[in-house]
One Martini backbone bead per residue (centre of mass of N, CA, C, O) as a GRO file, in nm:
protein
  357
    1MET     BB    1   7.631   1.602  10.659
    2PHE     BB    2   7.926   1.414  10.767
    3LEU     BB    3   7.966   1.166  11.022
    4PRO     BB    4   8.093   0.968  11.218
    5LYS     BB    5   7.979   0.739  11.424
    6SER     BB    6   8.156   0.808  11.675
    7LEU     BB    7   8.073   1.113  11.668
    8GLN     BB    8   7.772   1.073  11.712
    9LEU     BB    9   7.794   0.930  11.986
   10PHE     BB   10   7.932   1.164  12.127
   11LEU     BB   11   7.694   1.379  12.079
   12GLU     BB   12   7.469   1.196  12.222
   13SER     BB   13   7.608   1.197  12.477
   14ASP     BB   14   7.548   1.261  12.836
   15LYS     BB   15   7.850   1.196  12.958
   16VAL     BB   16   7.946   1.446  12.790
   17VAL     BB   17   8.082   1.750  12.828
   18LYS     BB   18   8.008   2.048  12.658
   19MET     BB   19   8.191   2.326  12.521
   20GLY     BB   20   8.114   2.673  12.409
   21ARG     BB   21   8.088   2.911  12.139
   22ASN     BB   22   7.878   2.989  11.912
   23VAL     BB   23   7.663   2.706  11.889
   24SER     BB   24   7.367   2.736  11.775
   25SER     BB   25   7.413   2.682  11.465
   26ASP     BB   26   7.550   2.402  11.499
   27LEU     BB   27   7.310   2.261  11.633
   28LYS     BB   28   7.103   2.295  11.402
   29LYS     BB   29   7.270   2.135  11.187
   30ILE     BB   30   7.276   1.870  11.337
   31GLU     BB   31   6.971   1.827  11.366
   32ARG     BB   32   6.907   1.858  11.057
   33ASP     BB   33   7.117   1.646  10.914
   34LEU     BB   34   7.100   1.396  11.138
   35GLY     BB   35   6.811   1.359  11.287
   36PHE     BB   36   6.889   1.478  11.579
   37ALA     BB   37   6.850   1.535  11.930
   38SER     BB   38   7.063   1.625  12.155
   39VAL     BB   39   7.087   1.540  12.486
   40ALA     BB   40   7.339   1.708  12.562
   41PHE     BB   41   7.190   1.988  12.429
   42LYS     BB   42   6.908   2.035  12.560
   43ASP     BB   43   7.023   2.221  12.826
   44HIS     BB   44   7.139   2.455  12.689
   45LEU     BB   45   7.320   2.771  12.706
   46ILE     BB   46   7.238   3.082  12.551
   47TRP     BB   47   7.458   3.369  12.543
   48HIS     BB   48   7.454   3.698  12.484
   49LEU     BB   49   7.651   3.991  12.499
   50ASN     BB   50   7.403   4.195  12.424
   51ALA     BB   51   7.280   4.103  12.667
   52LYS     BB   52   7.146   4.119  12.973
   53ALA     BB   53   7.285   4.084  13.267
   54LYS     BB   54   7.178   3.871  13.544
   55GLU     BB   55   7.459   3.736  13.620
   56GLU     BB   56   7.771   3.718  13.752
   57SER     BB   57   7.868   3.457  13.615
   58GLN     BB   58   7.845   3.558  13.328
   59VAL     BB   59   8.051   3.788  13.346
   60SER     BB   60   8.287   3.612  13.431
   61TYR     BB   61   8.283   3.432  13.177
   62ALA     BB   62   8.335   3.659  12.964
   63ALA     BB   63   8.614   3.753  13.090
   64LYS     BB   64   8.761   3.469  13.072
   65ASP     BB   65   8.714   3.383  12.762
   66ALA     BB   66   8.951   3.564  12.642
   67PHE     BB   67   9.189   3.363  12.791
   68VAL     BB   68   9.166   3.070  12.680
   69SER     BB   69   9.351   3.063  12.427
   70ILE     BB   70   9.620   3.142  12.560
   71ASP     BB   71   9.624   2.910  12.769
   72ILE     BB   72   9.629   2.679  12.567
   73PHE     BB   73   9.884   2.761  12.414
   74ARG     BB   74  10.077   2.745  12.666
   75ALA     BB   75  10.021   2.445  12.721
   76MET     BB   76  10.101   2.330  12.442
   77GLU     BB   77  10.396   2.446  12.414
   78ASN     BB   78  10.506   2.234  12.648
   79LEU     BB   79  10.470   2.008  12.472
   80GLU     BB   80  10.553   1.758  12.302
   81VAL     BB   81  10.642   1.671  11.994
   82VAL     BB   82  10.476   1.519  11.753
   83GLY     BB   83  10.707   1.310  11.564
   84ALA     BB   84  10.968   1.342  11.699
   85PRO     BB   85  11.271   1.257  11.750
   86VAL     BB   86  11.482   1.056  11.960
   87ASP     BB   87  11.777   1.179  12.077
   88ARG     BB   88  11.726   1.163  12.402
   89PRO     BB   89  11.613   0.917  12.616
   90SER     BB   90  11.630   1.062  12.898
   91ARG     BB   91  11.380   1.266  12.812
   92PHE     BB   92  11.177   0.980  12.776
   93ILE     BB   93  11.121   0.852  13.026
   94GLU     BB   94  10.810   0.686  13.041
   95LYS     BB   95  10.740   0.742  12.739
   96TYR     BB   96  10.525   0.747  12.477
   97ILE     BB   97  10.610   0.565  12.171
   98ALA     BB   98  10.704   0.538  11.836
   99ILE     BB   99  10.799   0.269  11.616
  100ASN     BB  100  11.029   0.287  11.362
  101ASN     BB  101  11.236   0.201  11.097
  102LYS     BB  102  11.296   0.497  10.935
  103TYR     BB  103  11.022   0.662  10.895
  104ALA     BB  104  10.778   0.859  11.044
  105SER     BB  105  10.565   0.854  10.796
  106GLU     BB  106  10.519   0.583  10.862
  107ARG     BB  107  10.399   0.325  10.992
  108ALA     BB  108  10.386   0.209  11.291
  109LYS     BB  109  10.522  -0.087  11.431
  110ALA     BB  110  10.524   0.031  11.735
  111TYR     BB  111  10.466   0.047  12.093
  112GLY     BB  112  10.607   0.232  12.383
  113PHE     BB  113  10.856   0.250  12.645
  114VAL     BB  114  11.105   0.422  12.791
  115VAL     BB  115  11.359   0.280  13.013
  116GLU     BB  116  11.654   0.322  12.873
  117GLU     BB  117  11.995   0.439  12.864
  118LYS     BB  118  12.272   0.363  12.631
  119MET     BB  119  12.627   0.407  12.621
  120VAL     BB  120  12.837   0.263  12.413
  121ARG     BB  121  13.001   0.529  12.362
  122PRO     BB  122  13.172   0.799  12.420
  123LYS     BB  123  13.009   1.040  12.238
  124MET     BB  124  12.835   0.849  12.085
  125TRP     BB  125  12.627   0.621  12.042
  126ILE     BB  126  12.281   0.529  12.112
  127LYS     BB  127  12.080   0.333  12.322
  128ALA     BB  128  11.736   0.202  12.356
  129VAL     BB  129  11.520   0.096  12.596
  130ILE     BB  130  11.213  -0.084  12.514
  131ASN     BB  131  10.875  -0.120  12.600
  132VAL     BB  132  10.664  -0.330  12.437
  133THR     BB  133  10.289  -0.304  12.406
  134GLU     BB  134  10.268  -0.275  12.077
  135VAL     BB  135  10.184  -0.450  11.770
  136CYS     BB  136  10.140  -0.368  11.418
  137VAL     BB  137  10.397  -0.515  11.275
  138PRO     BB  138  10.510  -0.823  11.309
  139ARG     BB  139  10.719  -0.844  11.044
  140ALA     BB  140  10.902  -0.631  11.147
  141PHE     BB  141  11.211  -0.458  11.142
  142ILE     BB  142  11.446  -0.340  11.376
  143ALA     BB  143  11.685  -0.140  11.450
  144GLY     BB  144  11.905  -0.377  11.627
  145GLU     BB  145  11.743  -0.622  11.507
  146ASP     BB  146  11.730  -0.980  11.381
  147LYS     BB  147  11.419  -0.972  11.444
  148SER     BB  148  11.105  -0.996  11.446
  149LEU     BB  149  10.844  -0.906  11.640
  150GLU     BB  150  10.700  -1.193  11.652
  151ALA     BB  151  10.984  -1.339  11.747
  152LEU     BB  152  10.985  -1.192  12.052
  153GLY     BB  153  10.690  -1.233  12.133
  154GLN     BB  154  10.504  -1.130  12.381
  155VAL     BB  155  10.344  -0.889  12.510
  156PRO     BB  156  10.572  -0.764  12.684
  157PHE     BB  157  10.889  -0.627  12.547
  158HIS     BB  158  11.235  -0.594  12.490
  159ILE     BB  159  11.430  -0.342  12.323
  160MET     BB  160  11.707  -0.233  12.118
  161VAL     BB  161  11.782   0.097  11.996
  162ASP     BB  162  11.922   0.283  11.749
  163LEU     BB  163  12.064   0.609  11.731
  164ALA     BB  164  12.094   0.878  11.548
  165TYR     BB  165  12.359   1.150  11.481
  166HIS     BB  166  12.294   1.363  11.249
  167SER     BB  167  12.146   1.598  11.402
  168LEU     BB  168  12.364   1.655  11.606
  169PHE     BB  169  12.588   1.714  11.408
  170SER     BB  170  12.454   1.956  11.267
  171ARG     BB  171  12.445   2.141  11.511
  172LYS     BB  172  12.748   2.142  11.569
  173LEU     BB  173  12.837   2.255  11.297
  174ARG     BB  174  12.683   2.523  11.314
  175ASP     BB  175  12.835   2.622  11.577
  176ALA     BB  176  13.127   2.600  11.452
  177LEU     BB  177  13.076   2.817  11.199
  178PHE     BB  178  12.904   3.000  11.387
  179VAL     BB  179  12.887   3.331  11.523
  180ASN     BB  180  12.758   3.505  11.757
  181ASP     BB  181  12.634   3.799  11.847
  182ILE     BB  182  12.692   3.944  12.135
  183ASP     BB  183  12.457   4.153  12.164
  184ASP     BB  184  12.216   3.960  12.071
  185GLU     BB  185  12.258   3.743  12.284
  186ALA     BB  186  12.243   3.930  12.540
  187MET     BB  187  11.944   4.015  12.483
  188ILE     BB  188  11.820   3.733  12.509
  189ARG     BB  189  11.924   3.668  12.791
  190SER     BB  190  11.784   3.904  12.928
  191TYR     BB  191  11.498   3.819  12.864
  192LEU     BB  192  11.508   3.543  13.013
  193ASP     BB  193  11.591   3.657  13.300
  194GLY     BB  194  11.318   3.843  13.314
  195LEU     BB  195  11.152   3.599  13.362
  196PRO     BB  196  10.945   3.447  13.527
  197ASP     BB  197  10.934   3.135  13.682
  198GLU     BB  198  10.620   3.073  13.576
  199ASP     BB  199  10.706   3.090  13.302
  200PRO     BB  200  10.710   2.881  13.020
  201ASN     BB  201  10.967   3.055  12.883
  202LYS     BB  202  11.157   2.960  13.099
  203MET     BB  203  11.508   2.968  13.000
  204THR     BB  204  11.780   2.892  12.844
  205PHE     BB  205  11.958   2.951  12.573
  206ASP     BB  206  12.018   2.656  12.501
  207GLN     BB  207  11.730   2.560  12.515
  208LEU     BB  208  11.609   2.750  12.309
  209ILE     BB  209  11.785   2.663  12.047
  210LYS     BB  210  11.667   2.377  12.055
  211LYS     BB  211  11.351   2.437  12.059
  212ARG     BB  212  11.384   2.751  11.889
  213PRO     BB  213  11.581   2.826  11.642
  214GLY     BB  214  11.417   3.011  11.453
  215TRP     BB  215  11.363   3.238  11.663
  216VAL     BB  216  11.669   3.304  11.718
  217LEU     BB  217  11.780   3.348  11.418
  218LYS     BB  218  11.585   3.608  11.370
  219ARG     BB  219  11.750   3.773  11.629
  220ILE     BB  220  12.042   3.690  11.517
  221ARG     BB  221  12.362   3.745  11.442
  222ARG     BB  222  12.580   3.584  11.206
  223HIS     BB  223  12.930   3.454  11.173
  224ASP     BB  224  13.224   3.383  11.048
  225SER     BB  225  13.517   3.320  11.147
  226PRO     BB  226  13.816   3.512  11.081
  227GLN     BB  227  13.958   3.250  11.182
  228PRO     BB  228  14.060   2.977  11.011
  229VAL     BB  229  14.199   2.800  11.223
  230GLU     BB  230  13.965   2.788  11.424
  231VAL     BB  231  13.760   2.652  11.238
  232ALA     BB  232  13.927   2.399  11.154
  233THR     BB  233  13.972   2.287  11.443
  234GLU     BB  234  13.666   2.249  11.527
  235VAL     BB  235  13.590   2.068  11.277
  236GLN     BB  236  13.802   1.845  11.321
  237ALA     BB  237  13.687   1.755  11.600
  238LEU     BB  238  13.412   1.677  11.494
  239PHE     BB  239  13.490   1.470  11.292
  240ASP     BB  240  13.649   1.279  11.494
  241THR     BB  241  13.395   1.216  11.674
  242TYR     BB  242  13.156   1.133  11.423
  243GLN     BB  243  13.252   0.963  11.169
  244ASP     BB  244  13.219   0.660  11.332
  245SER     BB  245  12.938   0.678  11.379
  246LYS     BB  246  12.643   0.510  11.412
  247CYS     BB  247  12.376   0.457  11.186
  248ALA     BB  248  12.045   0.365  11.210
  249ILE     BB  249  11.920   0.435  10.929
  250SER     BB  250  12.168   0.265  10.761
  251GLY     BB  251  12.233   0.003  10.940
  252GLY     BB  252  12.529   0.091  11.091
  253LEU     BB  253  12.669   0.293  10.954
  254PRO     BB  254  12.870   0.529  10.916
  255LEU     BB  255  12.856   0.872  10.894
  256PHE     BB  256  13.132   0.819  10.733
  257ASP     BB  257  13.247   0.763  10.439
  258LYS     BB  258  13.492   0.762  10.214
  259ARG     BB  259  13.390   1.004  10.050
  260CYS     BB  260  13.333   1.193  10.292
  261LYS     BB  261  13.619   1.207  10.400
  262LYS     BB  262  13.738   1.344  10.150
  263VAL     BB  263  13.555   1.592  10.159
  264ALA     BB  264  13.646   1.682  10.451
  265SER     BB  265  13.935   1.740  10.369
  266ASN     BB  266  13.862   1.969  10.167
  267VAL     BB  267  13.716   2.148  10.370
  268LEU     BB  268  13.949   2.207  10.561
  269GLU     BB  269  14.132   2.335  10.349
  270THR     BB  270  13.937   2.565  10.278
  271MET     BB  271  13.940   2.688  10.573
  272LYS     BB  272  14.257   2.740  10.592
  273GLU     BB  273  14.241   2.949  10.335
  274GLY     BB  274  13.969   3.143  10.396
  275HIS     BB  275  13.680   3.074  10.231
  276VAL     BB  276  13.472   3.076  10.494
  277SER     BB  277  13.551   3.328  10.610
  278ASP     BB  278  13.492   3.640  10.703
  279PRO     BB  279  13.551   3.941  10.635
  280PRO     BB  280  13.658   4.209  10.767
  281GLY     BB  281  13.399   4.450  10.801
  282VAL     BB  282  13.164   4.273  10.697
  283CYS     BB  283  12.819   4.261  10.735
  284TRP     BB  284  12.766   4.084  10.460
  285CYS     BB  285  12.829   3.731  10.368
  286THR     BB  286  12.784   3.502  10.065
  287ARG     BB  287  13.034   3.344  10.052
  288GLY     BB  288  12.985   3.001   9.962
  289THR     BB  289  12.681   3.016   9.914
  290ASN     BB  290  12.371   2.926   9.773
  291SER     BB  291  12.268   3.226   9.708
  292ILE     BB  292  12.471   3.269   9.452
  293GLU     BB  293  12.363   3.073   9.240
  294GLY     BB  294  12.106   3.231   9.144
  295SER     BB  295  12.178   3.553   9.168
  296VAL     BB  296  12.469   3.519   9.007
  297HIS     BB  297  12.566   3.276   8.845
  298GLN     BB  298  12.318   3.214   8.670
  299ASN     BB  299  12.296   3.504   8.569
  300ILE     BB  300  12.554   3.507   8.407
  301VAL     BB  301  12.501   3.260   8.228
  302ARG     BB  302  12.238   3.371   8.089
  303LYS     BB  303  12.367   3.645   7.970
  304PHE     BB  304  12.684   3.520   7.861
  305ALA     BB  305  12.700   3.240   7.714
  306SER     BB  306  12.647   3.338   7.400
  307PHE     BB  307  12.917   3.506   7.344
  308ASN     BB  308  13.195   3.369   7.328
  309ALA     BB  309  13.415   3.501   7.506
  310SER     BB  310  13.685   3.647   7.577
  311PRO     BB  311  13.885   3.732   7.839
  312ALA     BB  312  13.856   4.035   7.791
  313LEU     BB  313  13.541   4.053   7.765
  314THR     BB  314  13.479   3.917   8.036
  315ASP     BB  315  13.605   4.124   8.219
  316CYS     BB  316  13.425   4.365   8.123
  317VAL     BB  317  13.150   4.234   8.188
  318LEU     BB  318  13.202   4.192   8.497
  319VAL     BB  319  13.245   4.489   8.571
  320ASP     BB  320  12.962   4.578   8.489
  321TYR     BB  321  12.803   4.384   8.664
  322ARG     BB  322  12.920   4.467   8.940
  323LEU     BB  323  12.816   4.757   8.934
  324ARG     BB  324  12.517   4.702   8.914
  325HIS     BB  325  12.486   4.506   9.153
  326ASN     BB  326  12.586   4.705   9.379
  327ILE     BB  327  12.379   4.931   9.336
  328GLN     BB  328  12.122   4.765   9.383
  329LEU     BB  329  12.201   4.638   9.658
  330GLY     BB  330  12.262   4.912   9.809
  331SER     BB  331  11.976   5.025   9.793
  332LYS     BB  332  11.838   4.801   9.960
  333ASN     BB  333  12.025   4.806  10.221
  334ARG     BB  334  12.008   5.124  10.283
  335TYR     BB  335  11.692   5.214  10.174
  336GLY     BB  336  11.473   4.982  10.085
  337MET     BB  337  11.507   5.020   9.753
  338THR     BB  338  11.468   5.038   9.428
  339TYR     BB  339  11.664   5.096   9.162
  340ARG     BB  340  11.592   5.400   8.929
  341SER     BB  341  11.865   5.438   8.742
  342HIS     BB  342  12.163   5.492   8.660
  343PHE     BB  343  12.515   5.344   8.572
  344SER     BB  344  12.682   5.631   8.607
  345PRO     BB  345  12.931   5.772   8.804
  346TRP     BB  346  13.035   6.002   8.613
  347ILE     BB  347  12.792   6.182   8.608
  348ARG     BB  348  12.779   6.237   8.913
  349SER     BB  349  13.073   6.354   8.933
  350LYS     BB  350  13.015   6.597   8.736
  351LEU     BB  351  12.779   6.721   8.888
  352ALA     BB  352  12.948   6.772   9.153
  353MET     BB  353  13.163   6.958   9.028
  354GLU     BB  354  12.970   7.173   8.922
  355TRP     BB  355  12.838   7.246   9.189
  356HIS     BB  356  13.101   7.345   9.335
  357HIS     BB  357  13.164   7.565   9.098
   0.00000   0.00000   0.00000
């Protein structure tokens, strides 16, 4: 067993109280492999549950021990996620943060506390005023500053950092495109309203979908608005609001460049023509999504690309493929099982007619 020197000193220290369960074998390994008998564990008490309880405190400890893990989980669940980007500085005032240049995966350039949030333009990009207390890379440049950290003087000092709006734009675009099922959303809202005030999961629906979007989207059905004009109008307003917002990650460039604005114009035209909206009465539509690229489009290319077929043969092949695809998919969606029979509905119709006669 190899342990860092700092951890060995921690284990040897009698100034730190250690608590645990089923630790007798671990203590023996530490004493055997590291060659020291920990002073901190010299007077430890090992109590087995199958032994006869002699003290009421031991019984109480065993009963409470079962709830320790869930209490730790609930406490940790309410803590801020480490490494998550600071989207709204107002939520992080006086909190200790790491300052990176572009990507959070890189080494932090500095550390400090969020002091103030400044809205440069209404509903546009935001700047955060940060009190830097520790500089890790003195020659690093931070977005929003034209000087290196070492040129800004001795810590502590204040800097103003631009915050990107691409993640906020993505969330709002998602909400503009997809409409939540009314019954499913009402069920989740009812669940949240029924939680007691002291429950750590007590929050509004809007707070929940921001904090745990994956949990919500697994329990709620969504569809594209069947009204093309409504979708295009909402997305147009979203584009107009955010397209000129400055992106801190790209060094102050607008969120939409010239090429992106041209693509956005084509996207809006596609929405107005109804190619994005779900057809009325269809329970599950994947038209226009990435899911059909691998399961349908590429499947057709692999099977029929070598035919060099004429338009007439292509039409016949696609008709047969559509029949087989719908039968197989319908079996999975309706009955939850893989279809293992023929693909001739005429045989089934003939048998049905003979049965009635």
